[in-house]
N, C-alpha and C positions, 0 to 999 in steps of 0.2 A: 504494500500500500504506500503511495507517495506520502512522504513525511509531512508535506504541507497540508495534508488533509487529515492527519492523525488526530488533530484536535477536535474533530467532529465527535469523537467517542469520549472526550474528556468529560467526566461527570461534573466538573466545575464550570462547564460552559453555560451560557444563558439557557440552553435547553436541558437544565440539570435534572429534570424529573424523570431520568432514566428511560429515554427512548430506546427501545430494544435494538440490539445490533442488527437484527434482521430487517430493520426499516431502511437499511442502506444497501446499495448495490456497488460492487467493486468491479471495475473494468480494468483493462491493461493500462489505462491512463489516468483514472481518477476514481474517487469514491463519490457515488452519486446518491443523494437522498431520493427515495422513491416519492414521486409526486403525489400519489394518492395517500401517503402517510405523513409527509412533512407538513401537511395542513394543520395537524395537531399542534406542531411547534409554532407555526405562524399564528394560529389562533391565540396561543398563550401570549405571544409577543404583543399582538394587537390589543389584547384585553388587559395586559399587565400594567400596573402602576409604573410611573416613571421611576427609574432607579435613584436611590439616594445619592449615589456618586455618579456624576455625569459620565457618559460613555466616551471611550477613546475614539479618536478620528485619525484618519491617515489621508494625507494630501500629497500629490506629486504635481509640480509645476515644471513643465519642460519647454525649452525653446530651441529653435534651429539656428544654424550658422555660427554657433560658438560665441566667443567673447574676444576682447582685446587683451592678448596675453600679458603684455608688459604693464598694463594699468588696471587689471582686474584682480590678479592674484596677490595676496600679501607676500612679503619677503619670506622666502622659504627658509632662510637662516635664522629667523626669529619666531619660532613657534611659541604657543602659549597664549596667555590672556593679554600680554602687553604689546601686541603687534599694532602696527599702524595701518589703518584702512587705506587702501589704494584709491585712486581717483574713481574707478568704476563702481566702487562700493560706498563711496562717501555719503550718498543719501541715506544709507542704513545706519549712520553714526548713532542716532538716538536709540537704536536697538542693539548696539554692539554687544552688550552683556547677554543678549537673548538669542544669539545665533552663533553657529560655528562654521568656519570655512575649512573644508577638508581637501587637501591636495594629495596627489599620488594615486588616485583611484582610476581604474579603467576596466573596460570589457575586452579581454584579451582576444576574443574571436572577432571583434568588430573590424571590418575592412572596407567600409564604404563611407567616404568622407562627406557624403551629402545626407546621411541618415542621422539626424539628431535625436530621434526618439524611438525608432523602430525596435532596436535592441536595448535601449536605455534601461528599461525596467526588467528585462528578461535575462540578459547576459548570455544569450543563446549563440550557438554556432550555426550560421546560416547553411553550412554544408554538412551538417550532422547526419542527414539522411542520404544514403548512397543514391546516386542518380537524380537527385533534386538540387536545383540551384538556389532554393530558398526554403529555410526551415526556421521556425521560431518556437518558443516555449511560453509557459505561463508568465505573466508579468506580476511583479510584487503586489500591485494593488489588488489583483484578482485572487492572489493567495489570501490576502487579508479579508477580502469580501466574502470568501467562503465561510468565515467565522463572524466577522463584524456585521455582515449584511443580512444575517438571519432575522433580525428583529425590526428591520426597516422596510418601508414601501419599496425602495430601490436598493438592491444589494450593493450597487455602486453606480456612480454617474461619471460619464466621460464628456468633457467639454472640449470643443475645438474652436479655433479661430475661424471666422467665416471666409477667409481668403481662399481663392480657388487656384487650381493648377498644381503642378509638381514642383514648383520652385519654392516651397515653404521651408526647405532645409530640414524637414522632419523625416522624410523617407516614407516607405510603404506603410499602410495601416489605415484603419478607419478612425482611429483615435490613438492614444498611447497604451491602450489596454489590449492584452492578448489572453485568450482563454486557456484552459488546461490542455487543449490540443494544439496550442500555438496558432490558433486562428484569430483574426482580428475581431475586436469587439467594437460595435458601432458607437458613435458619440453624437452629441447635439452640436450642430454647427451654428455658432453665433448666439448672442444673448437672448434674442427673442425665442428661438427654438428651445433654449435651455429653460427659460422662464415658463413657457407653456408646458414643457415636460413635467415640471415640478408642481405648477399651481393651476393649470387649466382645469376647469370644472367639467366633469363628464355628466351631461344631462340625459344620457341614455338610461331608460328604466332598468332597474336591477334585473328583472326577469329576462329582459332582452340581452343584457350583458351576459347573464348565465347561459342563455341559448347560444350566443356567439362563441363563448368559450367551449361549450359542449361540441359545437360544430368543428372548431379547430382541433379539439381532441380526437374527434372521429376521423378527420382527415389525417391527422398524425398517426393514429392507430393503423389506418389503411396503408400508409406509406411504410410504417415499420414492418407490417406483415409482408409486404412485397419485398422489402429489403432482406428480411430473414430468409425468404424463399430462394434468394440468390446465393446464399452462403454456401450451399452444397456444391461441391465440385470446383470451387474457385481455387486458383493458385494462391500461394502464400502472400505474394505482393498484392494481389487483388483483395485478399481478406484484410490486409492491413488498411487498404483504402476504404473498405466497407466498414471497418471499425471506426475510422474517422467519421464516417457518415452516421453511424449509430451514436457516436458522441454528440454530434450536432443535434440529433433527435432528443437525446437526454437533456441537453441544454434547453431546448424548447419546452420539454416537459416540465422542467423546474420553473421556467418563467411562467408557464400557464398555471402551475400550482400556486405560485405567489400571487399572480393576478387574481385568481379565484378567491384567495383568502382576503384580499383587500377590497373585494366588491362590497359596496355599501359603506365603506369607511371614507368619509369625505376628504377631499384634498384639503390640506391646511390653508388657512388664509395667508396670502402672500404678505410678508412684512415689508416689502419694497414695491414700488410702482412698476407696472409693466414697461419694459424698455422700448424705445422707439425702434422701428424696423431697421434703420441704418445707423451705424456708429463707426467712426473712424477707429484705426487700430488702437490708439491711446484710450479712447472712451470704451472701446470694446473690452479691453482687458480689465478696466475698472468695473464695468458692469458684470463681467463673469465673476470677478472677485466678490462683488456684492451678492450675486446669486449663490455663490458657494457659502457665504456667511448665512444667507437665508435658509439654505438646505440644512445647515447644522442647527440653526435656531429651531426649525420645525422637526428636527430629527428625521428628515426624509431619507437620508443616507448618511453613512459614516465613512465612506471611502470615495474619494474623488480624484480625477486627473484632469489636467488642463493642458492641451497642446496649443501653446500660445502662438499668435501670429507675430511675424517679424516684418514681412513685406509691408503690410498696411500700417504698422507702427512707424516705419521709416517715412512713409508718405505723410502721416500725421505730423511728423517732426519736420516736414519740409525737406527731407533728404531725398535727392534724386538718384543717388548711387544705387545700382542694383544690389540686393542683399548678398548674392553669391560673389559679386566683385568686391563688395565691402569686406567679406570674410577673408579675402586674399590681399589685404592691405600690406602684408609684409613685403611684397614685391613692388608695390607702388604706393608710396606714402601720400601725404597731403590729404586730398579730398576723401579718399577711402578710409584712411586712419581716423580722420575727424568723424566720419559717419559711424564707424565702429564704436568709437568712444561715446558719442552722443547716444547711440543705441543702448550701450551698457548703463549709462547714467539714467536714462529714461526707465529702463527695466528695473533698476534698483529703486528708483523713486516709487514705482508702482508696487513693488514688493514691500517697501517700507509702509506704504499706505495700507496694504492688506494686513500687515502685522499690527498696525495701529487699531484696525477694526477687530481683529481677533482678540486683542487685549481689552478693548472697550466693550465688547459684547458679553454680557453676563449670563451665566448659567443659573439654574433654579436655586442652587445652594450658595450663590454669591461669588463663586469663582468665575473665571473668564474662559472663553473658548480656547484661548491660548494655552491655558493650563492643561488642556486635555487633547490637544492636537499634536500630531507629529507631521512635520512638513518638510519635504525635500524640494529644492529648486536647483535646476541645472540642465545639462545637456550631455549627449554622448560625444559631441564635437568640441574640441578645445578651440581651435582656430584653423582657418584654411581647411586642409584635409587631415589635420592631426587629430588622432582619436585617443591619445594617452592623456593622463592628468585631466580627466573630465571635470569641468567646473561644477562644484558641488557646495551648496549651502544647506545646512540643516537647522531647523528652528522649531519652536513649540516645546512645551514641557510634557507632552503626552507620552513620550517614549523613555523619559528619564535619562536622556543622553546629556553629555557635557555641552554646555553652552558658553558663549563668550570666549571661544578659543580659536586660534589658528592651529589646525592640526595637520601634521605631515605624516601620511601613512607610510609604512615600510614599502620598499620597492616591490613592484608587481602585485600590489594588493588589489584583489577584484572589487569593483564597484559593488557587486552583489553582497560583499561582506557588510557594507553599510546598510543595504536593504534588509539583510538578515538581522542586523542589530536593531533596526527600527521595528521589524516585525516582532521580535522577542520583546521589545520594550512596550509594545501595545498589547501584549498577551497572546500573540500568535506564535506558538512554539514549533515552528518549522525546523526540521533538522538541517536543511540546507536550502539554498535558492540559487538557481542558475549555476554559475561556475564558482560559487562561494567556497571558501576554504575554512570558514568559521566566522564568528562575530568579530567586529573591529573593536578590540579592547580599548583603544585610545579614545573611543567615543563613549564608553560606559562610565557613568558618573560614580 
């Protein structure tokens, strides 16, 4: 059984009233809760009183095209709390004691200089499957969602910038999230779609909603029966592909089960106004940050990712340099370097504003959202096509990690060691993640 799912059997988990082991199915790739039985757990969550201690949350904020190397990273020779913030991080000065910059982390299998987020949360080897030119594995957010997402309307939420095209600097994927089979998980494109996903009211009568779900189940059952009939006589390679297909069906079953259990539970009232249809890159990022705060306020989800726009951010800043050209400022200074540095400062200002709101938003017990969130900010790309020393900022008190530090990891430390440390910190006891070799002890408080 994959270690990242072993916590489903932990009797200390939120589903602690001893759901029998037989209520789970194990495949070659995952442990899957049976849809007809997990409803018991979902009902418990929907009817349970709010916990006395606020829930843990996990957030990943990723961007493409990297950073300006000479003016973003702190001096590597001066680790610890007394480091000087470089130009690119200056807007974060007021929060210096509440975040750590980690250097020396990388995904050793990464080999594509235009992919800022495709493998960022997975650490996967794209060539791990013989005969295939692309392979991915589960992302850290989805490992967390398997546990933290059991009690919320949405197991996780994926937000994307609304910019179109392949020039985002992020690489393949529908969001930053990848499921247990390494398949892309869809996201909400832009603030308006994200707002509607969270707060749009469904006026469809409840019985009609139930009938629609029953029809979807019926279609799914027919598809599953047909797929099973194909299994006999297939070659080993074909069986492997068919297993991927079964996994997709299981994923749909789980989503249907959760949808069924939330029928009749009203969408929460939005604590923010509906965003306007169009927003420039600067305002778009601010709006998504506001929507993420609202999602936590209403406990709609506890796991979120945001694949941030860079192209439209540059446009909003009045920068006319193409983002790909900007990321190659090393060979041509001047306008490209200036654009890269202005981008860094703008992104840091936006992150500082988000941290402001996390600290200012109170939980029911008087603590703040910041006290219970674990947040990672960064990219798989350093600068240009360089993929080592991934820019990494970690903040929030939710994972119990060291804050206020400039941390230099030992040579060849996997980025996934940081993700594993964060997962452990929020109570997800995965044995490993991606290419991790263990937790990053320098991060542990």
